[in-house]
C-alpha positions as CSV (number, residue, x, y, z in Angstrom):
1,M,50.1,-5.4,57.8
2,N,47.0,-6.2,59.8
3,W,46.3,-2.8,61.4
4,D,43.3,-4.3,63.3
5,L,45.9,-5.8,65.7
6,L,47.0,-2.3,66.7
7,K,45.5,-1.6,70.2
8,F,45.6,1.4,72.6
9,P,45.2,1.2,76.4
10,G,41.5,1.6,77.2
11,F,40.5,0.8,73.6
12,S,40.7,-3.0,73.5
13,E,37.7,-3.2,71.0
14,I,38.9,-0.5,68.6
15,E,38.8,-0.9,64.8
16,W,39.9,1.4,62.0
17,A,37.7,2.8,59.2
18,Q,40.7,4.0,57.1
19,P,43.7,1.8,58.3
20,D,45.7,2.6,55.1
21,F,46.5,6.0,56.5
22,F,48.9,4.3,59.0
23,Y,51.4,4.0,56.1
24,L,51.9,7.7,56.5
25,L,53.8,6.9,59.7
26,I,56.8,6.4,57.5
27,I,57.3,10.2,57.3
28,I,58.5,10.1,60.9
29,V,61.7,8.4,59.8
30,P,62.9,11.3,57.5
31,M,61.8,13.7,60.3
32,I,64.1,12.0,62.8
33,L,67.0,11.8,60.2
34,W,66.6,15.5,59.4
35,Y,66.7,16.4,63.1
36,V,69.7,14.3,63.8
37,L,71.7,15.8,60.9
38,K,70.6,19.3,61.9
39,E,71.9,18.8,65.5
40,R,75.2,17.3,64.2
41,N,75.9,20.3,61.9
42,A,74.9,22.9,64.5
43,S,77.8,25.4,65.3
44,A,78.3,28.3,67.8
45,T,77.8,31.8,66.6
46,I,79.9,33.5,69.4
47,R,83.7,33.3,69.3
48,I,85.6,33.3,72.6
49,S,89.4,32.9,73.2
50,S,89.2,30.0,75.6
51,L,86.6,27.6,77.2
52,K,88.7,27.1,80.4
53,G,86.3,29.4,82.3
54,F,83.5,27.0,81.6
55,A,85.3,23.9,82.7
56,G,83.5,22.0,85.4
57,S,80.3,24.0,85.0
58,E,77.0,22.0,85.2
59,R,74.6,21.8,82.3
60,S,71.3,23.5,82.9
61,F,68.0,21.7,82.5
62,R,67.5,23.6,79.2
63,F,70.3,21.5,77.7
64,Y,68.3,18.4,78.3
65,L,65.0,20.0,77.5
66,R,66.1,21.1,74.0
67,H,65.1,17.7,72.4
68,V,61.6,17.7,74.0
69,P,59.9,19.9,71.5
70,F,60.9,17.7,68.6
71,G,59.8,14.6,70.5
72,L,56.4,16.3,71.1
73,R,56.1,17.1,67.4
74,V,56.8,13.5,66.4
75,I,54.2,12.1,68.8
76,A,51.7,14.8,67.6
77,V,52.2,13.8,64.0
78,A,51.7,10.1,64.9
79,L,48.4,11.0,66.7
80,L,47.2,13.1,63.8
81,I,47.8,10.1,61.4
82,T,45.8,8.0,63.9
83,V,43.0,10.5,63.6
84,L,43.0,10.1,59.8
85,A,42.7,6.3,60.2
86,R,39.4,7.0,62.0
87,P,39.4,4.8,65.2
88,Q,36.0,3.4,66.0
89,S,34.6,1.4,68.9
90,F,31.7,-1.1,68.6
91,N,29.1,-1.9,71.1
92,S,27.4,-5.2,70.1
93,W,24.6,-7.0,71.8
94,E,22.4,-9.9,70.9
95,S,18.6,-10.1,71.1
96,V,16.8,-13.4,71.2
97,N,13.3,-13.9,70.0
98,T,11.7,-17.1,71.2
99,K,8.5,-18.8,70.1
100,G,7.7,-21.4,72.6
101,I,5.3,-24.4,72.5
102,D,2.2,-24.7,74.5
103,I,2.0,-28.1,76.2
104,A,-0.8,-29.6,78.3
105,M,0.2,-32.7,80.4
106,A,-2.7,-35.0,81.1
107,V,-1.8,-37.4,83.9
108,D,-3.8,-40.5,85.1
109,I,-3.9,-40.6,88.9
110,S,-6.2,-43.6,89.2
111,G,-5.6,-46.3,91.8
112,S,-3.9,-48.6,89.4
113,M,-1.1,-46.0,89.1
114,L,0.1,-47.2,92.5
115,A,1.3,-50.5,91.0
116,E,5.1,-51.0,91.5
117,D,6.4,-52.3,88.2
118,L,7.9,-48.8,88.0
119,K,9.8,-47.5,91.1
120,P,8.7,-46.4,93.6
121,N,5.4,-46.7,91.7
122,R,3.9,-45.7,88.4
123,L,2.5,-42.4,89.6
124,E,5.7,-41.2,91.4
125,A,7.9,-42.3,88.4
126,A,5.6,-40.4,86.0
127,K,5.8,-37.3,88.3
128,N,9.6,-37.4,88.5
129,V,10.2,-37.7,84.8
130,A,7.6,-35.1,84.0
131,I,9.2,-32.6,86.4
132,N,12.6,-33.1,84.7
133,F,10.9,-32.5,81.3
134,I,9.3,-29.3,82.6
135,T,12.6,-27.9,84.0
136,G,14.3,-28.5,80.6
137,R,11.8,-26.3,78.7
138,P,12.0,-22.8,80.2
139,N,10.5,-21.0,77.1
140,D,7.3,-23.0,77.0
141,N,3.8,-22.5,78.5
142,I,2.9,-25.7,80.2
143,G,-0.3,-26.7,81.9
144,L,-1.5,-29.8,83.9
145,V,-4.7,-31.8,83.7
146,V,-5.3,-34.7,86.1
147,Y,-7.9,-37.4,85.6
148,S,-9.1,-40.7,87.0
149,G,-12.9,-41.3,87.2
150,E,-13.3,-37.5,86.7
151,S,-11.0,-34.8,85.5
152,F,-10.0,-31.2,86.3
153,T,-7.3,-28.6,85.5
154,Q,-4.6,-28.7,88.2
155,C,-2.7,-25.8,86.6
156,P,-3.5,-23.6,83.6
157,L,-0.9,-22.8,81.0
158,T,2.0,-21.0,82.7
159,M,5.6,-19.9,82.4
160,D,5.9,-20.2,86.2
161,H,7.5,-23.6,86.2
162,V,8.3,-23.5,89.9
163,A,4.7,-23.3,90.8
164,L,3.9,-26.0,88.2
165,V,6.5,-28.3,89.7
166,N,5.0,-27.8,93.2
167,L,1.6,-28.7,91.9
168,F,3.0,-31.8,90.3
169,N,4.6,-32.8,93.5
170,A,1.2,-32.5,95.2
171,L,-0.4,-35.1,92.9
172,K,-1.7,-38.2,94.6
173,N,-4.2,-41.0,94.2
174,G,-7.6,-40.3,95.8
175,M,-7.9,-36.6,94.9
176,I,-10.9,-37.4,92.8
177,E,-13.3,-40.4,92.2
178,D,-11.4,-43.5,91.0
179,G,-11.7,-44.8,87.5
180,T,-10.0,-44.1,84.1
181,A,-11.7,-41.4,82.1
182,I,-9.2,-41.1,79.2
183,G,-11.7,-39.3,76.9
184,L,-12.6,-36.7,79.7
185,G,-8.9,-36.1,80.5
186,L,-8.1,-35.6,76.9
187,A,-11.0,-33.2,76.4
188,N,-10.0,-31.2,79.4
189,A,-6.5,-30.9,78.0
190,V,-7.9,-29.8,74.6
191,N,-9.9,-27.1,76.3
192,L,-6.7,-25.8,77.9
193,L,-5.1,-25.4,74.5
194,K,-7.9,-24.6,72.1
195,D,-7.5,-20.8,72.4
196,S,-3.7,-20.9,72.3
197,E,-1.9,-18.8,69.6
198,A,1.4,-20.7,69.9
199,K,2.9,-22.0,66.7
200,S,2.8,-25.6,68.1
201,K,0.2,-27.1,70.6
202,V,0.9,-30.4,72.2
203,I,-0.8,-32.8,74.7
204,I,1.1,-35.5,76.5
205,L,-1.4,-38.0,77.8
206,L,-0.3,-40.7,80.2
207,T,-2.4,-43.6,81.5
208,D,-2.0,-47.2,82.6
209,G,-5.6,-48.5,82.1
210,M,-8.7,-48.8,80.0
211,N,-11.2,-46.1,79.4
212,N,-14.1,-47.0,81.8
213,A,-15.4,-43.7,83.1
214,G,-16.4,-40.2,82.1
215,M,-19.1,-38.7,79.7
216,V,-16.7,-38.1,76.8
217,E,-15.5,-40.9,74.5
218,P,-11.7,-40.9,73.6
219,K,-12.6,-40.8,69.9
220,D,-14.7,-37.6,70.3
221,A,-11.9,-35.9,72.3
222,S,-9.4,-37.0,69.7
223,D,-11.6,-35.4,67.0
224,L,-11.6,-32.1,68.9
225,A,-7.8,-32.2,69.2
226,A,-7.4,-32.7,65.5
227,I,-9.8,-29.8,64.8
228,Y,-7.8,-27.4,66.9
229,G,-4.5,-28.6,65.4
230,I,-3.2,-30.2,68.6
231,R,-0.7,-33.1,68.5
232,V,-1.3,-35.7,71.1
233,Y,1.5,-38.0,72.4
234,T,0.1,-40.9,74.3
235,I,2.0,-43.0,76.8
236,G,0.9,-46.3,78.2
237,V,2.6,-47.1,81.5
238,G,3.1,-50.6,82.8
239,K,5.0,-53.8,82.1
240,H,3.6,-56.6,80.0
241,G,1.7,-59.3,81.9
242,Q,1.3,-58.7,85.6
243,A,2.5,-56.1,88.0
244,P,2.8,-56.1,91.9
245,Y,0.1,-54.0,93.5
246,P,0.0,-53.0,97.2
247,F,-3.2,-53.9,99.1
248,Q,-3.9,-52.5,102.6
249,T,-5.0,-55.4,105.0
250,P,-5.5,-55.7,108.7
251,F,-2.0,-57.2,108.8
252,G,-0.4,-54.4,106.9
253,V,0.4,-53.9,103.2
254,Q,0.2,-57.1,101.2
255,Y,1.3,-57.3,97.6
256,Q,-0.6,-59.1,94.9
257,N,0.1,-59.4,91.1
258,I,-2.6,-57.8,89.0
259,D,-3.1,-57.9,85.2
260,V,-1.8,-55.0,83.3
261,E,-4.5,-53.8,80.9
262,I,-3.8,-50.8,78.8
263,D,-6.2,-49.7,76.0
264,E,-3.3,-49.4,73.5
265,D,-5.6,-49.5,70.4
266,I,-7.3,-46.3,71.6
267,L,-4.0,-44.6,72.5
268,I,-2.5,-45.5,69.1
269,D,-5.6,-44.1,67.3
270,I,-5.5,-40.8,69.3
271,A,-1.8,-40.3,68.4
272,K,-2.3,-41.3,64.8
273,Q,-5.3,-39.0,64.2
274,T,-3.6,-36.0,65.7
275,G,-0.1,-36.4,64.2
276,G,1.4,-37.5,67.5
277,K,3.0,-40.8,68.5
278,Y,2.2,-43.6,70.9
279,F,4.8,-44.9,73.4
280,R,4.9,-47.8,75.9
281,A,6.8,-47.4,79.1
282,T,7.6,-50.7,80.9
283,N,10.1,-49.3,83.3
284,N,11.6,-46.1,84.6
285,E,14.3,-45.9,82.0
286,S,11.9,-46.3,79.0
287,L,9.6,-43.7,80.5
288,E,12.5,-41.2,80.7
289,E,13.6,-42.1,77.1
290,I,10.0,-41.4,75.9
291,Y,10.0,-37.9,77.4
292,N,13.5,-37.2,76.0
293,E,12.2,-38.2,72.5
294,I,9.2,-35.9,72.8
295,D,11.6,-33.2,74.0
296,E,13.7,-33.7,70.8
297,M,10.6,-33.7,68.5
298,E,9.1,-30.6,70.0
299,K,11.9,-28.0,69.8
300,T,11.3,-24.3,70.8
301,F,12.1,-21.9,67.9
302,M,14.7,-19.3,68.8
303,Q,15.9,-16.5,66.5
304,K,19.0,-14.4,67.3
305,Q,19.7,-11.0,66.0
306,L,23.0,-9.2,66.4
307,H,23.0,-5.4,66.8
308,T,26.1,-3.2,66.6
309,R,26.5,0.5,67.5
310,T,29.5,2.3,66.1
311,K,31.2,5.2,67.9
312,E,34.0,7.4,66.5
313,E,36.9,7.5,68.9
314,F,39.2,10.0,67.1
315,F,38.5,12.9,69.4
316,I,40.8,11.8,72.2
317,F,43.7,11.4,69.8
318,A,43.1,14.8,68.2
319,F,42.8,16.4,71.6
320,I,46.1,14.9,72.8
321,A,47.8,15.9,69.5
322,A,46.6,19.5,69.9
323,C,47.9,19.6,73.5
324,L,51.3,18.4,72.5
325,I,51.6,21.0,69.7
326,L,50.6,23.7,72.2
327,L,53.1,22.4,74.7
328,E,55.8,22.4,72.1
329,I,55.1,26.1,71.2
330,L,55.1,27.1,74.9
331,I,58.4,25.4,75.5
332,R,60.0,27.0,72.5
333,K,58.7,30.5,73.2
334,L,59.0,30.6,77.0
335,V,61.7,28.2,78.0
336,L,64.0,27.8,75.0
337,R,63.9,31.3,73.5
338,N,66.6,32.0,70.9
339,I,68.8,35.1,71.3
340,P,67.9,37.5,68.5
């Protein structure tokens, strides 16, 4: 018999340290048989000539109370056996240890990012996908570096992803001098991560152009990333061939197709040297797939530990059994006293 299925009100999580003691409940059967036989063989000790004088008389409450002491005794025995089975309750909880990844996102905000081969344009598409990536990684420190002709840290490494998302939303072209300083943007991202003690350090560098500005060569910045053990995932944004670009004219916005020129060789070399990977995003869907792939490759480590606290619950059963035994004695001595 599975004694673990035996439950008591208020003890839904109870288990038994010595469940085999429940087999002792069988002794209740001979107790009941003995009591029934005893009652059947009981006979009066006072002889009277006739019972007519007692005809129609009502039975007192003592007549019905005479079986109560035995019932209390049976229940007390069952409870004492329950005490021997050692009921226990368990309080379990789980602790989770997380080891996140430190991520620096380096985003190109140069003028060419306004091209509309991605919708509504490259910069807005990059912002939207990056924000979704951030919200899906609550255990990671993430920082933001922006660059065009110059570069600066828009947000240091932080777990406050709400603030980071707000800073992402504020990105726009024209915040700094125009150009494409890939090396300077990468160097700034390396500087953000070089002192990190995270088990994994990652840079996601996104651009749509050729390195044509800045005082740091991409190769030198890549060497620094490799020295500090930082993986760099590089993303080239833009369709192959030409892309529509909006020009402001006296007659309003006019569109003109411009050549898409991405320095893929440099981006491939940076990724290869640092143990990362190069991706090409030609539309919104492919850009989203790229971030999903990076998300799968860079998983946060989580370790779960289960803790259990055991509490003995026999006291309540022993207390009730003692009260029932005392009640039986009081009923026998004070209510159902035998005539000497």
